[in-house]
PAVO-894918 format. One record per residue (C-alpha): residue in one letter; z, x, y. Coordinates in nm, 3 decimals. Layout:
  res       c3       c1       c2
    a        Z        X        Y
...
This chain:
  res       c3       c1       c2
    m   13.344   11.781   21.212
    a   13.275   12.143   21.226
    n   13.147   12.169   20.879
    a   12.929   11.867   20.883
    q   12.605   12.063   20.863
    s   12.749   12.267   20.572
    f   12.811   11.938   20.390
    v   12.456   11.818   20.445
    n   12.302   12.144   20.355
    g   12.534   12.228   20.071
    n   12.478   12.600   20.015
    g   12.372   12.672   20.370
    d   12.139   12.971   20.392
    q   12.159   13.037   20.026
    e   11.806   12.954   19.918
    r   11.823   12.984   19.537
    a   11.745   12.684   19.331
    l   11.750   12.631   18.953
    v   11.531   12.369   18.797
    a   11.611   12.269   18.440
    v   11.333   12.112   18.234
    f   11.417   11.933   17.905
    l   11.151   11.862   17.660
    r   11.307   11.572   17.472
    g   11.211   11.507   17.114
    a   11.200   11.857   16.980
    a   10.886   12.032   17.095
    d   10.704   12.246   16.837
    g   10.734   12.601   16.962
    l   10.480   12.730   16.708
    s   10.229   12.497   16.875
    l   10.333   12.586   17.238
    v   10.321   12.957   17.165
    a   10.153   13.051   16.837
    p   10.216   13.370   16.635
    l    9.845   13.443   16.603
    g    9.911   13.770   16.421
    d   10.110   13.622   16.136
    d    9.886   13.504   15.840
    g   10.180   13.294   15.722
    y   10.137   13.065   16.017
    y    9.782   12.973   15.902
    k    9.888   12.930   15.546
    a   10.159   12.695   15.641
    r    9.942   12.498   15.898
    p    9.579   12.474   15.768
    r    9.509   12.180   15.983
    l    9.758   12.217   16.274
    a    9.749   12.595   16.352
    i    9.603   12.703   16.689
    a    9.283   12.892   16.623
    k    9.271   13.249   16.754
    s    8.944   13.185   16.913
    s    9.082   12.905   17.120
    a    9.429   13.041   17.206
    v    9.514   13.203   17.535
    p    9.594   13.562   17.427
    l    9.929   13.695   17.555
    d   10.016   14.026   17.412
    g    9.807   14.092   17.104
    f   10.021   13.896   16.871
    y   10.117   13.566   17.042
    g    9.876   13.314   17.193
    l    9.943   13.031   17.440
    n    9.818   12.685   17.333
    p    9.476   12.634   17.515
    l    9.627   12.324   17.680
    l    9.886   12.528   17.855
    k    9.608   12.756   18.003
    a    9.718   12.654   18.353
    l   10.023   12.878   18.296
    e    9.820   13.195   18.220
    p    9.820   13.303   18.590
    a   10.193   13.291   18.609
    y   10.217   13.490   18.288
    r    9.972   13.745   18.408
    e   10.145   13.774   18.742
    g   10.485   13.853   18.562
    d   10.639   13.537   18.678
    l   10.660   13.368   18.325
    a   10.873   13.495   18.038
    i   10.863   13.338   17.705
    i   11.159   13.345   17.463
    h   11.054   13.269   17.100
    a   11.283   13.150   16.810
    a   11.524   13.004   17.066
    g   11.756   12.716   17.031
    s   12.129   12.629   16.951
    e   12.359   12.674   16.667
    d   12.348   12.302   16.574
    s   12.199   12.261   16.237
    t   12.202   11.881   16.197
    r   11.842   11.849   16.308
    s   11.953   11.526   16.478
    h   11.792   11.467   16.827
    f   12.116   11.315   16.962
    e   12.364   11.569   16.839
    a   12.142   11.860   16.921
    q   12.064   11.735   17.280
    d   12.437   11.647   17.332
    l   12.549   12.006   17.221
    m   12.282   12.180   17.427
    e   12.340   11.981   17.749
    h   12.717   12.014   17.728
    g   12.658   12.391   17.674
    g   12.895   12.374   17.369
    v   13.196   12.161   17.308
    a   13.344   12.176   17.659
    g   13.375   11.867   17.881
    g   13.091   11.807   18.120
    g   12.751   11.971   18.137
    w   12.672   12.343   18.165
    l   12.488   12.290   18.486
    g   12.772   12.071   18.625
    r   13.034   12.344   18.537
    f   12.817   12.599   18.701
    l   12.800   12.403   19.021
    r   13.179   12.341   19.007
    a   13.235   12.715   18.984
    q   13.058   12.773   19.313
    t   13.388   12.772   19.495
    t   13.243   12.968   19.796
    t   12.995   12.688   19.887
    t   13.027   12.330   19.995
    a   12.852   12.077   19.773
    g   12.628   11.857   19.974
    p   12.487   11.530   19.861
    l   12.154   11.703   19.780
    s   12.292   12.013   19.614
    a   12.210   11.872   19.267
    v   11.944   11.612   19.189
    a   11.804   11.455   18.881
    l   11.468   11.297   18.856
    g   11.514   10.978   18.654
    r   11.753   10.676   18.633
    s   12.085   10.836   18.538
    v   12.269   11.159   18.562
    p   12.175   11.381   18.262
    l   12.457   11.526   18.045
    c   12.384   11.873   18.173
    l   12.489   11.770   18.527
    r   12.792   11.582   18.430
    g   13.104   11.715   18.622
    a   12.901   11.851   18.914
    p   13.077   11.810   19.249
    a   12.779   11.598   19.367
    a   12.472   11.471   19.189
    t   12.205   11.249   19.318
    v   11.962   11.057   19.088
    f   11.626   10.934   19.208
    q   11.270   10.884   19.092
    s   11.123   10.931   19.441
    l   11.240   11.008   19.788
    d   11.135   10.657   19.865
    d   11.454   10.555   19.680
    f   11.644   10.688   19.985
    s   11.620   10.382   20.194
    l   11.863   10.119   20.315
    g   11.579    9.880   20.380
    d   11.419    9.741   20.693
    n   11.752    9.735   20.885
    q   11.836   10.102   20.810
    a   11.884   10.200   21.165
    r   12.117    9.911   21.241
    l   12.311    9.959   20.911
    t   12.361   10.337   20.960
    a   12.476   10.284   21.311
    c   12.740   10.040   21.182
    l   12.842   10.265   20.900
    g   12.859   10.554   21.143
    r   13.103   10.366   21.368
    l   13.312   10.277   21.062
    y   13.342   10.618   20.928
    a   13.406   10.755   21.269
    k   13.743   10.584   21.253
    e   13.835   10.798   20.954
    s   13.952   11.148   21.045
    g   14.005   11.282   20.699
    p   13.772   11.386   20.406
    l   13.641   11.025   20.367
    g   13.524   11.006   20.726
    e   13.368   11.349   20.694
    a   13.184   11.270   20.358
    g   13.061   10.933   20.499
    f   12.930   11.094   20.817
    c   12.760   11.373   20.644
    t   12.603   11.151   20.382
    l   12.450   10.936   20.662
    e   12.320   11.254   20.805
    a   12.161   11.340   20.475
    l   12.005   10.995   20.460
    r   11.862   11.046   20.816
    r   11.720   11.389   20.710
    i   11.561   11.229   20.392
    d   11.425   10.943   20.603
    k   11.261   11.209   20.837
    l   11.102   11.374   20.530
    r   10.974   11.047   20.402
    q   10.811   10.968   20.731
    s   10.619   11.301   20.724
    p   10.349   11.310   20.451
    y   10.396   11.597   20.217
    r   10.118   11.841   20.163
    q   10.133   12.092   19.874
    e   10.031   12.435   19.953
    h    9.819   12.721   19.807
    g    9.588   12.479   19.629
    a    9.860   12.325   19.411
    d    9.726   12.041   19.199
    y    9.999   11.806   19.066
    g    9.903   11.545   18.811
    p    9.971   11.174   18.864
    d   10.233   11.152   18.590
    d   10.612   11.123   18.636
    f   10.676   11.482   18.531
    s   10.438   11.645   18.778
    q   10.538   11.402   19.054
    g   10.908   11.488   18.984
    l   10.839   11.857   19.022
    r   10.648   11.780   19.343
    q   10.957   11.597   19.472
    i   11.173   11.897   19.383
    a   10.939   12.137   19.564
    r   10.956   11.923   19.875
    l   11.328   11.931   19.881
    i   11.335   12.310   19.825
    k   11.100   12.372   20.108
    a   11.292   12.132   20.335
    r   11.602   12.342   20.295
    v   11.844   12.055   20.226
    g   12.077   12.276   20.020
    l   11.933   12.204   19.676
    q   12.101   12.432   19.422
    a   12.015   12.259   19.087
    a   11.762   11.999   18.969
    s   11.698   11.839   18.635
    v   11.372   11.683   18.505
    d   11.269   11.565   18.159
    l   10.942   11.542   17.975
    n   10.989   11.304   17.691
    g   10.806   11.217   17.362
    w   10.780   11.541   17.172
    d   10.880   11.399   16.824
    s   10.565   11.465   16.626
    h   10.618   11.359   16.265
    f   10.272   11.199   16.259
    s    9.944   11.294   16.418
    q   10.099   11.579   16.599
    q    9.795   11.672   16.815
    t    9.748   11.312   16.932
    i   10.121   11.312   17.042
    m   10.147   11.665   17.179
    d    9.809   11.720   17.351
    p    9.878   11.500   17.655
    l   10.221   11.629   17.686
    l   10.095   11.988   17.678
    l    9.850   11.917   17.952
    r   10.130   11.748   18.167
    l   10.370   12.043   18.102
    g   10.122   12.303   18.191
    r    9.970   12.134   18.498
    g   10.301   12.039   18.635
    l   10.466   12.379   18.604
    a   10.154   12.558   18.736
    a   10.130   12.336   19.039
    f   10.496   12.386   19.110
    h   10.462   12.764   19.088
    r   10.161   12.767   19.303
    d   10.296   12.519   19.564
    l   10.616   12.715   19.623
    g   10.440   13.045   19.656
    p   10.674   13.306   19.799
    a   10.967   13.068   19.758
    m   10.937   13.118   19.365
    s   11.107   13.438   19.422
    h   11.438   13.265   19.472
    t   11.350   12.959   19.243
    t   11.390   12.957   18.876
    v   11.249   12.710   18.632
    v   11.401   12.713   18.267
    v   11.227   12.497   18.002
    m   11.411   12.415   17.680
    t   11.410   12.166   17.388
    e   11.679   12.056   17.141
    f   11.520   12.222   16.835
    g   11.170   12.305   16.698
    r   10.964   12.184   16.406
    r   10.930   12.273   16.037
    v   10.695   12.564   15.993
    e   10.485   12.385   15.723
    e   10.284   12.082   15.831
    n   10.342   11.756   15.646
    s   10.100   11.525   15.479
    a   10.082   11.300   15.797
    f    9.932   11.569   16.002
    g   10.270   11.637   16.171
    t   10.573   11.846   16.138
    d   10.931   11.751   16.067
    h   11.260   11.846   16.231
    g   11.312   12.220   16.237
    r   11.537   12.476   16.413
    g   11.391   12.749   16.629
    s   11.148   12.671   16.922
    v   11.060   12.848   17.250
    m   11.209   12.856   17.600
    f   11.026   12.942   17.924
    a   11.175   13.117   18.225
    l   10.949   13.094   18.535
    g   10.993   13.261   18.866
    g   11.319   13.379   19.016
    g   11.240   13.747   18.969
    v   11.217   13.735   18.591
    l   11.043   14.030   18.426
    g   10.761   13.806   18.292
    g   10.429   13.866   18.125
    r   10.602   13.906   17.789
    v   10.736   13.723   17.488
    l   11.098   13.832   17.428
    g   11.240   13.880   17.081
    k   11.141   14.059   16.758
    w   10.915   13.851   16.529
    q   11.063   13.858   16.181
    g   10.781   13.684   16.003
    l   10.747   13.348   15.826
    t   10.825   13.464   15.469
    r   11.060   13.255   15.249
    e   11.349   13.501   15.290
    v   11.324   13.476   15.669
    l   11.287   13.103   15.707
    e   11.601   12.888   15.723
    g   11.697   12.594   15.502
    p   11.392   12.382   15.398
    g   11.157   12.621   15.577
    d   11.239   12.643   15.940
    l   11.194   12.909   16.193
    p   11.553   13.047   16.246
    v   11.728   13.063   16.587
    l   11.746   13.414   16.684
    h   11.817   13.363   17.057
    n   12.098   13.118   17.146
    y   11.995   12.910   17.453
    r   12.319   13.023   17.636
    d   12.199   13.388   17.606
    v   11.897   13.276   17.798
    l   12.066   13.064   18.052
    a   12.339   13.330   18.113
    p   12.132   13.590   18.303
    i   11.958   13.304   18.495
    l   12.289   13.163   18.612
    e   12.431   13.511   18.690
    r   12.129   13.557   18.924
    h   12.203   13.218   19.081
    g   12.561   13.314   19.165
    a   12.769   13.263   18.848
    g   12.904   13.618   18.873
    e   13.207   13.656   18.643
    m   13.220   13.278   18.582
    l   13.006   13.264   18.276
    g   13.317   13.240   18.053
    q   13.403   12.920   18.230
    i   13.050   12.772   18.211
    f   13.013   12.866   17.839
    p   13.373   12.871   17.705
    d   13.436   12.992   17.351
    f   13.098   13.160   17.321
    a   13.038   13.537   17.302
    i   12.755   13.578   17.548
    n   12.480   13.833   17.472
    p   12.247   13.786   17.769
    l   11.875   13.846   17.713
    p   11.719   14.112   17.942
    l   11.519   13.870   18.161
    y   11.565   14.082   18.467
    g   11.539   14.449   18.557
């Protein structure tokens, strides 16, 4: 089995990993990254607007929510790019339809990340080439050659009799000379490798401080796999609960802290490895510009996306701000989508090896990639 190690390691010496973070529930982009220089923002949100005095100043116009202050070092170091007024063409303002469209990457079968991985014909998909933190394979990874779902590396266990069971399975698969035998053998090798990782306590580096919540711990698991060189090419992790019709600050504040702390810890933990690791953060749509009577915001359109690491030309907010006047806003008063999420994903996927395959990944879409890189 000459290519057994290739199967276990997936992409071999290729180190690039893409981490997709989905903020489910429609995160309010105007609260994540506020247009401090637009008076219309404060008129529309007399109670919910981020005060100029408390925001983390970014470029003289925009300000980062103070609860995301942990991300300021990445922004100042040029590792974090922010794309405002981003989203999809879906105008239903339905969580389910918008998430479905965005994760599929359009109306094509499978998910955009799954199609990207299938297009990597020059590499062998190992059992750990794509992972999802959770209980099921997310739509974005549907159609991937291989996708492993877990909540913790501790899930990779065959129980107290693992050594005996793997020995028996090894003898069984050894009788198969074709692809089945090779896949079985290499999967067992992956299990052994993960078991070795589990037996060695993981120590984050560079002073990284992960939170105890599932999101931070999920990113910690991903960082561990990246540094272990198991062939990870893509990972998916969610942060749920952003639907903020009522008491928006009560709902969003703890989520903002988890998001900022988790991403900042991941960025710090990987250190130099962030140069070949990209984190992209997205949400299905944003919130209405004007606050409602319940101290919340209703379903809207445009939100924000983050691109962290991977050589992005960060330290900037991309896109020209068009204002919040009536003639600019869409429908009942929503921030319009000026940057389709596929135009954000396209340059990231290209950097991760998509090459000329973007048309397969996002069929029937005229790609206009944002200038995320030099």
